[in-house]
C-alpha positions, 0 to 999 in steps of 0.5 A: 109510936105509929101514926095510928097510935099517935092519932088515937092517943090525940083523940082519946085526950079529946074524950077525956079532957072535955066533959062530953066523954064523961057525960056520954058515959054517965048517961049511958050507964044510968040508962042501962042501970034503970032499964036493968032494974026495970027488967029485974024488979018488974012484976012477976017471977022472972027467969035469970036467963030472961033477965040477962037476955032483956038486959043485953037487948036494951044494952045493944040500943044504948051502945048504939046511941053511945057509938053515934054520940062518940063518933059524930065529933071525929071529923065534923068537929075538926072541919067546923074548927078548921083544924082538919086541914092541918091533919090533911097536910101532915105526912099521914095516910088517910087510912091511918087517920081513919083507923086512929080515930076509930080506935080511939072511939072503940077504946072508949066504947069498950070501957063503957060497955065493960063498966056495965058488967056489974049489972048482969053480975047482980043476977047472981044475988038471987039467981044463976046464969052461965058465965059463958052466956054473959061473955057471949052477950058482951062479945056481941055488944062489942061487935055491935059497938064496932060496927055502929062506930064504923058507920058513925065514922063514915057519917062524920067523914061525910058531914060538915057539922056534928049534928049532920054527922049524927043524923047520917049515922042514925040513918045508916043504922036505921036502914040496916035495922029496917032490913029485918022487917022488910025481909019478913014481907018479901018471899024467899030467897030474896027475903032470906038474903035481905035478912042477912043485913039485919044489924040486930035480929039476925046477928046480935040475937044469937049472942044475946041468947048465949050462942056464938056463931062464926057467921055473925062475927064475920058479918060484924067484922065485914060491916066494920071493914066496909064502913071504914074503907068507905070512910077512907075513900071519902077522906081521900077525895076530900084531901085532894080536892 
């Protein structure tokens, strides 16, 4: 097994051997269920497609929160416990450490996202939506999850405590969230350029409506890569201090 796989398996054990992983999963699924029922059973007739769109919008928020909670422990917890030095002295490259930890969190988050698929499936009881629309939405959720996880890994690599790691990740995500509002008050072409960095409105909303665009996939993959690259650089600088 590769070093990345060994580290990922070690981190996965950390999620499943402690209550934190189960608590995050349970809280996320409960909130998603409540929000879905609020949307689906609200007053007035609702189009099935609109119920699905609202569910995906809400799920992007819960997925983001879950990503922050899952990643805040990755480096910060080991730094607090004093075990990070053991990892740094092992014959493992920094990029393998970062990727192993990221992959473990991504596996957990992916399972969490896919466990909620029964909710949009309930639309078929009294309505009808396209399976392609559901698949598109869940692809978007996984991409948003990967991007926010990578920002969480960066926050955890920078922070000394888990609380600070969560705060840093939230700040990174909030700044990308603000780019859409900023682009609305800035004249083109600068406003158009700023809007490209929007984490949700510009790139997730097409998935939410059932539209898969290569440019949106490239955005999320690029953001994930850049955040993980920055995390690797941070770990390199800390390792050789």
